[in-house]
C-alpha positions, 0 to 999 in steps of 0.5 A: 464376334460382332465387335470383331466384324466391326473392328476388322471393317473399320480397320479396313476402311482407315487403311483404304483412306490413309492409301487414298490420302497417299495417291492424292496430289499434295503441295511441297510444303505438305509433302515435306511435312509429311516425309519429316513426320515419319522420320522423326517419329522413327527417331523417337522410338525409346532406343534413341531417346537416351543418345543424340543422332548424327542425321545429315539431309542430302538432295540427290537429285533435282534439276534446280540448284534453288530446289536444292536448297530449298529441299534442304532448309525445309527438312532440316527446319522439320528435323531440328524439332526433334530434341536427339537428333543432331543435325550435322550442318555447318556452313550451307552451299551454293555450289553447282550440283554437278560439281557438288555430287563429285566433291562431296563424300555423300551423292547429291548437294549437302549441307556439309561437305566438311562433316558428311563422310560416309563410313566416318565416325565423326560425320552422319550416322542417318543420310535423309536422302532427297529427290525431286523429279519430274516424269512427264508432267508429273512432279514427284518428292520420295524421301528415305532414310539410309544407316550409313553403316549399312546402307540399309533403308530405315525409314522407307520409301514415301513418294508423293505427287506434287501439285503444280504451283507458282513458288514450284515454278520459282525454284525450279527456274533455274534448271540444271542437269543433275550428275550422270555417270559420264561425269563419275567417270570423266573425275575418274579419268580427270584424277588419273591423268592428274597423278599421271601427271606428277608421276612423269613430273616426277620422273622427269626431274629424275631425270634432268637431275641425275642427268646433271649429276652426271655430267658433273661427274664426268667433268671431274673424272675427265679431269682425274684422266688429266691430271698431271702427276710429278715425273718421279711418280711411276707410270704403274704408281699413276694408272692406280691413283688415278683409278683409284680416284675413280673409282671414288668419284664413281661411288660419290656418284652413284651416291647422289644418283641414289640420295636424287632419286629418292629425296624427289620421290619423296618430294612428289610423294603426297600428290600422287597419294591425294590424285589416288585419294581422290580417284578412290572417293569419287569411285567409292562415292559411285558406288554406293549411288543406283542410277536409274535409267527412265522413259522411252529417251532412255530404257525402251520398251513394247508391250506385243499382243495378249497371248491370250491361247498360252498357258497361263495367258501373258503380254510379252513386254521387252526391255531395250537400253538407250544409254551406250553405258548399260547394254541391256535387251532382254525380254518378259512376260507379264503374266495374266491371271486366267480369265480375270478381266481386272489382270487384264485390264490391269496392262491393257488400258494403260497400254492403249492410253499409253500411260506407261513409262519403263524404268531400269534401276543398275548399279557398278561392280568394281573389277578386282584390281582395276579402275573398271566397273561391271554395269549390274540391272538390278530392277526393271518395271513398268509405271503408271504414269498418273498413279505412279502403281507398278504395273509389272517388276523384274529383278534381272540381277544380271551383268550386262557390260562392262563401263570403260573409265573413259570412252573415246567417241570422237577420234583423230588418227596424225601419222607421218613417216620420212618413207611417205613423202607428199608430191612436192616433196614434202613429209605427207600428212594423214588425217583420219576421222570418224567421221571423214569430216575432222576438218571440222572439228577445231581440235584438227588444226591443233593435231596438224600443228603438233604435226608440223612441229614434230616434223620440223624438228631436228634429226636426232643423232642416228643411234647404233645397234649392232651393224645397224644405223637408226636415224630417230625423227621426231614423230606423230602419234595417235590422237584420240579425242584430243589427247596425243598418245605417246608412243603409237607413230607408225613406219611404212614397209614398202617391200617387195617380198610382200604383196602390199604395202603395210605400215606397220606400228612403232612400237608394242600396244602400249597399256595406255592405249589397250585400255582407252580403247577397250575400257580395261586393263588386263595386264599382270603388270598394271602398276607400271608406267602405263603410257609406255609398257606394253600391254600383256595378258589379253587373248589372241580374241582380245587382240584382235577385238582392239583392233577392230574398236581402234579403227572405229575410233579412229578410221570408219566401221567398213575399214574393219579387217575382222568379222565373226562370220564366214560373209565378213558381214559382222564386225568382230566385238570385245562381245564376240572375243569374250565367247571366244568366237571364230574369227574372219578376216578381210586382209585386204581392208585398211583398218588396224589389224595384227601382222602376218607372220611373212609381214612380221618377218620382213619387218623384221630385218627379213631378206632374201636371195634369188639363187639359180638350181641346177635345172636353171629354175629359180628360188628364193632364200629367206635369210636375216643378217643379223640373229635377232633384229636389228643386232647380232648383240641381244642386249643391244635391242631387246629386254630378255631374262639377264637384263630385265631383272632387278638385282640379279632378281628373275626378271620381274615384268616387261620394260617401257618400250623403244628404251633399247635400239631400233631395227634397220626398219625403225621398230622397237621390241621386234626382239624381247620385251613381250611376245606378239600375237602372229595372224594366221591367215588360211588364203594368204597375204593379200587373198582377201578374206582369210580364216583362222581356226579356233582348235589351232594354236597361233603364232607368237614371234619375238621372244619376251623378258623371261626368256633366254637367249634362244628364244629370242633368236629370229628364227625361233618360233612358238605356239599358244592357243588363242584362248590361253593369256599369259604375262608375256604376250603382248602384240603390235599393230599395222594396217594395209595402206595403197 
């Protein structure tokens, strides 16, 4: 019994010595040696002795490239001492950390980019992940070894507090910012843009080539029509031979057109696939990474007064993210054992001494079928700045918000209309910025120049649409964050039927614009050309939220039209849309919004006649002079179920905006393509605050690609519950002007 007691005391003493030793500060080399010994000890087990282990050293966080090289070399040197470990390390790299983390197949500085391929049997089976970071005045080294197949940590995480030294200062002299979440998102957007540009080049080459083929055969067909036949040929024989020749030429032309499209598509296929693969590599890498917020600048925390009268007693603690990508704000209780002074002082003393720092860890989860990601907060903690002890932690495992691939920070709207003229008679150019200081932005001159080129360009030959002739002049488009978005031109509607002037979008809102503004694409047909295909499948609430977000990105927030309270003080957001909050509107504000029913019909071509009744009173009779918006012929102006199908199959999807003729006002697709959400006002146009009731249905107008002819008539009305979405419903935006 006595021996057992002595043994227990000895074990307890040795354990305390070990803990004491681990808490002491070490110099960098000793910390590397200590961590390496634990790694090599693990792979020295019997199960590993008779087989080689492919292992790679990865430095995924440090402020210096010199430090990254030093850590990588040092760990490799230590680990090489174990014979059964094969280091996957051929050529040393010396690229900056920001590109290293993105270009390589694993986060951070990688010894051999060609060999370390996660999930690939020719690469590393295990990754030694090394982090070196400085938190306030503390410098720390953490090391963990990860099994590539399972992503599990097989050698526990060690954290070493590192002593200051001249050597350390020298290694850290070349300070560089390590990769952050926005770098990944930017790289994803880069590959998306490259893919889109490649597809646009392909499409343009197809158009150019097919145009040349069509021109060639137009000349041949014209030549066949003009051919002179012998005098002894009868008229019927001449017509028959001409018809046969033309049929032959048309068949030959169609074969050449199809072959040209196939050849050009094959030419660009590899480049498009490369862009897609590169994007997927970045996403795969990003999803494997744990992201941390640390320190008051990134994750704010506060500990309130101790609740002594509560059962159990506790310190209230609040965490709030300062990072725009992580919308996290949550309160917790740090429970204290009743009348336990030691437990109380564990929090209270470092609180008073201001020796506590907050940390938040999150991972990203891909939203199925998209390039969008949810942020899932996995852990929040309070850390003692000196001992690195964890004073409190919680695991909310909570999805807090969605991260867009790119979020516009600076934005500008460049607008012009042939119907708006400056005092000198020239076309007016309106430039509105998020801060009303766009003139200081170097992109302003570029944007203005683009607009000037567009305005000064030659007019396009007028298009005929039934009874309507529209002169389509080169137009200005929306510019966000320096990127010009096609199909965002505007038209001024100044009509006595309306109490105010309204600027209408020439086109239905496209998938590309919606994704840029909202950070997601709800469309059922997101595999189409996003730059020109209308967005669809969003709720009424989401369309309203889009209008406010676009306003904030391109104007000032005070211009927003939609609010979540009757006093119109809380602007309507994407979060409100998810909650399906009731919507209120200040229709007199000049931000982007949905058109009212009156505005939509006037823009679609509605007219009126003032009649005198039998008792000499005046009454207004509204009418449309064409059955559809711009024509009596539906196929001239609309995509509907008879012309939007492929090869006589049922209508499959919406089509690119602006590919049919415009209406009388120069607006496209007001009939067909996708239905358009209409604002259902309560107090009427121009009356200040209007209100939408949640329990009513919302009108939609225009018909869509899968509708029969009758649903596309301008006289037809339809209604949809605001919380519902449908593949055939999109929307168009407008804004009030004075």
